[in-house]
Structure formats: structure tokens, C-alpha cells
N, C-alpha and C positions, 0 to 999 in steps of 0.2 A: 476354494480360492486360497491362494498363497497370501499370507499376511505380510510377507517381506517385499512385495512388489505390486504395482498397479496393473489392471488388465491391459494387455497390449504391450507391456514393457518388455517381456521376454516370452518366447514361444516354446511350448513343450507339446509333443504329441500326446493326445488324450484318447485312449481307446474307447472309453465310455461314450464319447461323442459319436464315434463311428457306429457303435451299437445302437445308439438313439436314432441315428440317421436310418439304419435298417428298419427299425420299428416304425418310424414315420412312413417310409416307403411302403412297408407292408400294409399299413392302414389305408393309404391313398391309392395304391395301384390296383386296378381291376384284377380280382382273383388272388391278390396278395403278392408279396415279393417273389416267392419261389416260382409260382406259376407264370408270372409276368416275365421274369428272367429267362425261364425255359423257352417260352414262346417267342420272345422278341430279341433275345441275345444268344442263348446257347443253340437253339435249333438252327438259326441262320448260319452259325459258325460250324455246324456239324458236330457239336459237342453233345454227346449222349450219356457219357459215363462221368458223373460228378456226384459229390455228396456234400451237403451242407451240415454243419454242426448247428445246433439250435440253442437259443437262450432258454432260461427257465420258463419264459412265457410262451415257448413253442414257436418263436419266430427265427427265421434263418439268421445266423450270426454273421453279420457283415464285417466283423473285426477279426479276420483271419480264420473264419470257420468254413471255408469252402475248399474242398479237395477235388483236384482233377489231374488227369495225366499230363506229363510235361509237354507233349505235343499239342494238347488242347490249350494249355496255358500259353504256348507260343502263338496259337491262333488268336488268342485275345490280344497279345502284344502286337501282332500283325494288323489286327483290326485298327488299332490306334495309329500304327506307323503309316497306314494307308489312308488316313483321314476319315475313318469310319466305314470304308468299303471292304467287303470281303467277297471273293468269288463273283465279282461283277455286280454285287448288290450293295446299296447304301444302307447299312445296318444301323449306324448311328449318324446323326446329323454332323456334317463336317465342322459346323460352327461350334457344336458342343465339344467335339474332340479338341479343337484348338483352345477353347475356353478352359476345359478341364486340365489341359497340359500346361497352361500358363501359370508360372509361379505366383503364389498369393502372399507368401510371407517368408521371412528369413527363419532359419532354424538355429539351433545351438552350434551347428557346424557352419562356419562362414562360406564354405564351398557348396552348401546344400540348401535348397529352398523347397517349399512344399506348396502344392496346388490342391486341386480337388481330388484327394486321395492318391495323387501321384507325387513321388519324390523327384527332384530335379537337381542334378549336380553338374558341375564343370570339372572334367577330369583331364589330366595331362596324359596324352598318348603320343609317344614318339616325338616329343618336342612341340606338339600342337595341342590346342585346347579343344576338347570335344564336350558338347552338351549331351547329357543322358537323362532320360526319364525312365522311371521304373516304379513298380509296385513292390512293396516289401511286406511280407507276411510272417506269420507264426513260424518260428524255427529257421528264419533266414530265407524262406522260399521267396523267389522273385519271378515276375513274369519277364518275358523277353525284353531286355533294355532297348530303348529307342535312342539312336545316336544321331548327332549332327555335328559336323566340324564347324567350329566358330571361326570367323575371319579375324 
């Protein structure tokens, strides 16, 4: 905790919180996080080649520790762009997709907000405002941005 501010006064990304989230998921999901993600997320998307990094406790690192091919990462972005559907199948509930993409807090950048592990920014493009959601990982890797022109 920072001594110079109160909780909720100013937001900063906290990687350890994402690692803790992965540990909690690993403990509550049937078969653990990796097996569950493989069966319920990666397999329906046709993603077969990926590699997790692991925490010292042997749990999949959910804070930037997943590697996959760029086209597979684009499939993940497409899953969210299409409201949780992929190849005619509802892989994620549409309600969860909408909820997880909703901005939850302001960040240190006034044009950027943060949701459930998704960044949300308003970007100027050719004189128009566009809203973009994206995942940003280790080394600047990002999944396919999701765009929507604002009115």
C-alpha cells in the first residue's frame, strides 16, 4: 500500500493481482487452470500450439506468461469481437464478454480505462473518435484490437 494516498484515490496496474487471480482460478476450476482453458477455450478456438510460463508454485502464469502464434491470438480477439461466438459456437457467454469489456476504472492516462483484464482507449482516427479494447502483455504483445467508432 502506498503511504501517500488512500485506496481508490489513484489507480496503478498491479501484476501480482493478476498472478493471484490465476492461482485462485487454478484452485477452483475442475482439473486446474491449464486443463480447463485447454478444454473450454483453446480447443473450441482451434488453438493447439501454445505454452504457459509457470509461477514458482507450478501454476500457469496469468500475468503475461502465455505464448501463442499471432493468428491464434487473433482468434482470441475475434472471439471477443463477435460476442463470445467462434465458428458458429457460443464459447463464452455474451453477457460475460460485454461485462469484461466494460471499463471499470480510470488509469493514469486520461484517455485509457481498464476493465476485467482489458484496456479501453478512445483514439483519434482521421478526425473521428474510435473506442478500442485490447490486451497488452509482456514485451508489448497485444491481441487483435477491437474497434468501434464513437458518435
